[in-house]
C-alpha positions as CSV (number, residue, x, y, z in Angstrom):
1,M,-22.3,-13.1,36.1
2,A,-24.2,-14.4,33.1
3,N,-22.9,-11.7,30.9
4,I,-19.2,-12.4,31.8
5,P,-17.6,-14.3,28.9
6,P,-15.9,-17.6,29.9
7,Q,-12.2,-17.7,30.4
8,G,-10.1,-18.4,27.3
9,S,-12.8,-17.0,24.9
10,A,-11.7,-14.3,22.4
11,V,-13.1,-10.8,23.1
12,S,-13.2,-8.4,20.2
13,P,-11.9,-4.9,20.9
14,F,-14.7,-3.6,18.8
15,P,-17.9,-5.2,20.1
16,A,-20.9,-5.7,17.9
17,P,-23.8,-3.2,18.1
18,P,-26.7,-4.1,20.3
19,E,-29.5,-6.2,19.0
20,Y,-32.0,-3.4,19.0
21,A,-29.9,-1.6,16.4
22,Q,-31.3,-4.0,13.8
23,M,-34.7,-2.5,14.2
24,Y,-33.5,0.9,13.0
25,T,-34.2,0.2,9.3
26,S,-35.2,2.9,6.8
27,A,-38.8,1.6,6.7
28,N,-39.2,1.5,10.4
29,I,-37.8,5.0,10.8
30,K,-40.1,6.3,8.1
31,T,-43.2,4.7,9.7
32,R,-41.9,5.8,13.1
33,K,-42.1,2.2,14.5
34,V,-38.9,3.0,16.4
35,L,-37.8,6.1,18.2
36,A,-35.9,8.7,16.3
37,P,-32.3,9.3,17.3
38,P,-31.9,12.2,19.8
39,P,-31.2,15.6,18.3
40,V,-27.6,16.8,18.0
41,P,-27.0,19.6,20.5
42,S,-26.3,22.9,18.9
43,K,-24.6,24.3,22.0
44,F,-21.8,22.6,23.9
45,T,-18.8,23.5,26.1
46,V,-15.2,22.6,25.4
47,Y,-12.5,23.4,28.0
48,G,-14.9,25.9,29.7
49,E,-15.6,27.8,26.4
50,E,-19.2,27.7,25.1
51,Y,-19.8,27.0,21.4
52,N,-23.0,27.5,19.4
53,L,-23.3,25.8,16.0
54,E,-26.2,28.0,15.0
55,D,-24.1,31.2,15.3
56,E,-21.8,32.5,12.6
57,M,-18.4,30.8,12.3
58,I,-16.7,34.1,13.0
59,P,-18.9,36.5,14.9
60,S,-18.9,40.1,13.8
61,L,-17.3,42.9,15.9
62,A,-20.7,44.5,16.3
63,S,-22.1,41.4,17.9
64,M,-19.2,41.5,20.4
65,K,-19.8,45.3,20.9
66,I,-16.4,46.3,19.6
67,Q,-15.9,49.2,17.3
68,Q,-15.0,48.2,13.7
69,L,-12.3,50.5,12.2
70,Y,-12.6,49.3,8.6
71,P,-15.5,49.0,6.1
72,S,-16.9,45.5,5.5
73,N,-16.8,45.7,1.7
74,A,-13.3,47.1,1.4
75,N,-10.1,45.4,0.1
76,W,-8.7,43.5,3.1
77,R,-5.1,43.9,2.0
78,N,-5.4,47.7,1.9
79,E,-7.2,47.7,5.2
80,L,-4.6,45.6,6.9
81,K,-1.9,48.0,5.6
82,K,-3.9,51.0,7.0
83,L,-4.4,49.3,10.4
84,N,-0.7,48.5,10.5
85,R,0.3,52.1,9.9
86,S,-2.2,53.3,12.5
87,A,-0.8,50.9,15.0
88,V,2.8,52.2,14.4
89,A,1.6,55.8,14.7
90,A,-0.3,55.1,17.9
91,F,2.8,53.4,19.3
92,L,5.0,56.4,18.5
93,D,2.4,58.7,20.1
94,L,2.4,56.5,23.2
95,I,6.2,56.8,23.5
96,Q,6.0,60.6,23.3
97,I,3.4,60.6,26.0
98,L,5.5,58.4,28.2
99,I,8.5,60.7,27.7
100,R,6.7,63.9,28.5
101,S,4.3,62.7,31.3
102,P,4.0,59.0,32.1
103,D,1.0,59.7,34.4
104,H,-0.9,61.7,31.7
105,P,-4.5,60.4,31.0
106,E,-3.7,60.2,27.3
107,R,-1.5,57.2,28.1
108,A,-4.4,54.9,28.9
109,E,-6.3,56.3,25.9
110,K,-3.5,55.4,23.5
111,I,-3.1,51.9,25.0
112,N,-6.8,51.3,24.4
113,Q,-6.5,52.6,20.9
114,I,-3.6,50.3,20.1
115,R,-5.6,47.4,21.6
116,L,-8.6,48.2,19.4
117,I,-6.4,48.4,16.3
118,F,-4.9,44.9,17.0
119,I,-8.4,43.4,17.7
120,N,-9.6,44.7,14.3
121,M,-6.4,43.4,12.5
122,H,-6.9,39.9,14.1
123,H,-10.6,39.9,13.2
124,L,-9.9,40.9,9.6
125,I,-7.3,38.1,9.4
126,N,-9.7,35.5,10.9
127,E,-12.4,36.4,8.4
128,Y,-10.1,34.9,5.7
129,R,-9.2,31.7,7.7
130,P,-11.8,29.7,5.8
131,I,-10.2,30.7,2.5
132,Q,-6.8,29.8,3.8
133,A,-8.1,26.4,5.0
134,R,-9.6,25.7,1.6
135,D,-6.4,26.5,-0.2
136,T,-4.4,24.4,2.2
137,L,-6.7,21.5,1.6
138,R,-6.5,22.0,-2.1
139,I,-2.7,22.0,-2.0
140,M,-2.7,18.9,0.2
141,L,-5.0,17.0,-2.2
142,E,-2.8,18.0,-5.1
143,N,0.3,16.7,-3.3
144,Q,-1.5,13.4,-2.6
145,V,-2.5,13.1,-6.2
146,K,1.1,13.8,-7.3
147,D,2.4,11.1,-4.9
148,I,-0.2,8.6,-6.1
149,N,0.8,9.3,-9.7
150,E,4.4,8.7,-8.9
151,V,3.7,5.4,-7.2
152,T,1.5,4.4,-10.1
153,K,4.3,5.1,-12.5
154,K,6.8,3.1,-10.5
155,L,4.3,0.1,-10.3
156,R,3.7,0.3,-14.1
157,R,7.5,0.4,-14.7
158,F,8.0,-2.7,-12.5
159,L,5.1,-4.4,-14.2
160,D,6.7,-3.7,-17.6
161,I,10.0,-5.1,-16.3
162,G,8.2,-8.2,-15.0
163,N,6.4,-8.7,-18.3
164,E,9.6,-8.3,-20.2
165,V,11.3,-11.0,-18.0
166,L,8.4,-13.4,-18.5
167,S,8.5,-12.8,-22.3
168,N,12.2,-13.5,-22.4
169,I,11.7,-16.7,-20.4
170,K,9.0,-17.8,-22.7
171,K,11.2,-17.2,-25.7
172,S,14.0,-19.1,-24.1
173,L,11.8,-22.1,-23.4
174,Q,10.7,-22.1,-27.0
175,V,14.3,-22.1,-28.3
176,L,15.5,-24.9,-26.0
177,P,15.4,-28.4,-27.8
178,Y,14.0,-30.1,-24.8
179,N,10.4,-30.8,-25.2
180,E,10.2,-33.4,-28.1
181,G,7.2,-35.4,-27.0
182,I,9.0,-36.8,-24.0
183,P,6.7,-37.9,-21.1
184,E,6.9,-35.7,-18.1
185,Y,8.4,-36.9,-14.8
186,P,7.4,-38.9,-12.8
187,L,7.1,-42.0,-15.1
188,T,7.0,-45.6,-14.0
189,W,8.9,-48.0,-16.2
190,T,11.0,-51.2,-16.0
191,V,14.5,-51.8,-17.3
192,E,16.3,-55.2,-17.2
193,K,19.8,-54.9,-15.9
194,E,22.6,-57.2,-14.8
195,P,22.5,-58.3,-11.2
196,A,24.3,-56.0,-8.9
197,S,27.4,-57.0,-7.0
198,E,27.4,-57.3,-3.2
199,N,28.9,-53.8,-2.8
200,Q,26.6,-52.2,-5.2
201,E,23.0,-51.3,-4.6
202,K,20.4,-52.9,-6.8
203,P,18.5,-50.2,-8.8
204,S,14.8,-50.0,-8.3
205,S,12.6,-51.4,-11.1
206,S,10.2,-48.5,-10.8
207,Y,11.0,-44.9,-10.3
208,P,9.5,-43.4,-7.1
209,Q,6.8,-40.8,-7.4
210,S,8.0,-37.2,-6.6
211,S,6.1,-34.6,-4.8
212,E,7.7,-31.8,-6.8
213,P,5.2,-30.6,-9.4
214,T,7.6,-29.2,-12.0
215,G,11.3,-29.3,-13.1
216,Y,14.1,-31.8,-12.9
217,K,16.2,-30.6,-10.0
218,S,17.8,-33.6,-8.3
219,L,20.5,-35.9,-9.6
220,E,18.2,-38.9,-9.5
221,E,15.7,-37.1,-11.8
222,L,18.4,-36.2,-14.3
223,T,19.7,-39.8,-14.2
224,F,16.1,-41.0,-14.9
225,I,16.0,-38.8,-18.0
226,F,19.3,-40.3,-19.2
227,Q,18.4,-43.9,-18.5
228,R,15.0,-43.4,-20.3
229,E,16.7,-42.3,-23.5
230,K,19.1,-45.2,-23.2
231,F,16.2,-47.6,-22.8
232,M,14.5,-46.2,-25.9
233,L,17.8,-46.9,-27.9
234,E,18.0,-50.5,-26.5
235,Q,14.5,-51.1,-27.7
236,L,15.4,-49.9,-31.2
237,E,18.4,-52.2,-31.2
238,K,16.4,-55.2,-30.3
239,D,13.9,-54.6,-33.1
240,G,16.7,-54.1,-35.6
241,Q,15.7,-50.5,-36.3
242,E,18.8,-48.8,-35.1
243,S,19.4,-45.5,-36.8
244,L,21.1,-42.1,-36.4
245,E,17.9,-40.8,-34.8
246,G,18.2,-43.1,-31.9
247,R,21.9,-42.2,-31.4
248,S,21.0,-38.5,-31.5
249,K,18.6,-38.9,-28.7
250,I,21.4,-40.2,-26.5
251,D,23.6,-37.2,-27.4
252,K,20.7,-34.8,-26.8
253,A,20.0,-36.4,-23.4
254,R,23.7,-36.0,-22.5
255,Q,23.7,-32.4,-23.5
256,R,20.6,-31.8,-21.4
257,F,22.2,-33.6,-18.5
258,K,25.2,-31.4,-18.7
259,G,23.1,-28.2,-18.9
260,F,20.8,-29.0,-16.0
261,Y,23.6,-30.4,-13.7
262,S,26.8,-28.7,-14.7
263,S,28.7,-30.0,-11.7
264,T,28.5,-33.6,-13.0
265,T,31.8,-34.7,-14.7
266,S,32.2,-36.4,-18.0
267,D,33.4,-39.6,-16.2
268,D,30.1,-39.7,-14.4
269,L,28.2,-39.5,-17.7
270,M,30.3,-42.3,-19.1
271,D,29.5,-44.4,-16.0
272,L,25.8,-43.9,-16.6
273,S,26.2,-45.0,-20.2
């Protein structure tokens, strides 16, 4: 009961190795302070068939006590063609025997001969299975490399498109006559205005802090920009330093106002002024 985890606790589908596994370091194994892992069995049984890792991958026909009909150092293509012709000839002989005398003893002899030919053909083909597997693996790896190269080309093309878009945005920001030393929003300032009527809300003396880190998106923020420019012009008028530069700031503010908030009508802009 002590090993049962409490209810509600998370249980990993892949449990951690036991604590004694930490003792199996390279130094401890070298000095034999811990037991060596058990040897890997060389013989095992799968689905009732025994396998021995120490034996050859493809046992020879001689080890299976089967007659080999082809030389070991011959060309396998030519030998397969010879065995194929021999199988066809033996099959035709078997048909002739069955036509003349189905119960003749040569019938069983020809059947065993055809069986031996097919065993040799299959064994010769199986000897080249490792070569086939190696070529199949090579082709599979080449296809994987080809697919990876295509994906890499697509990613690089998308990256170039993204860099081009960012470059165009950067150039557009440099061309826009917006940043002329104007303080960034939010900015706290005070403007004296006439008292509001009963039906009109009194404007706040300080602009509220915004949680948006960048950009002028709302109508209140755009109005703030316009009123700030107007406040700068009023200060110039009070000091008697009114000039075309002050008037141009109002015009630029109105242009920026129209650009950032295109749905605002000209009457609304006049009301703000």
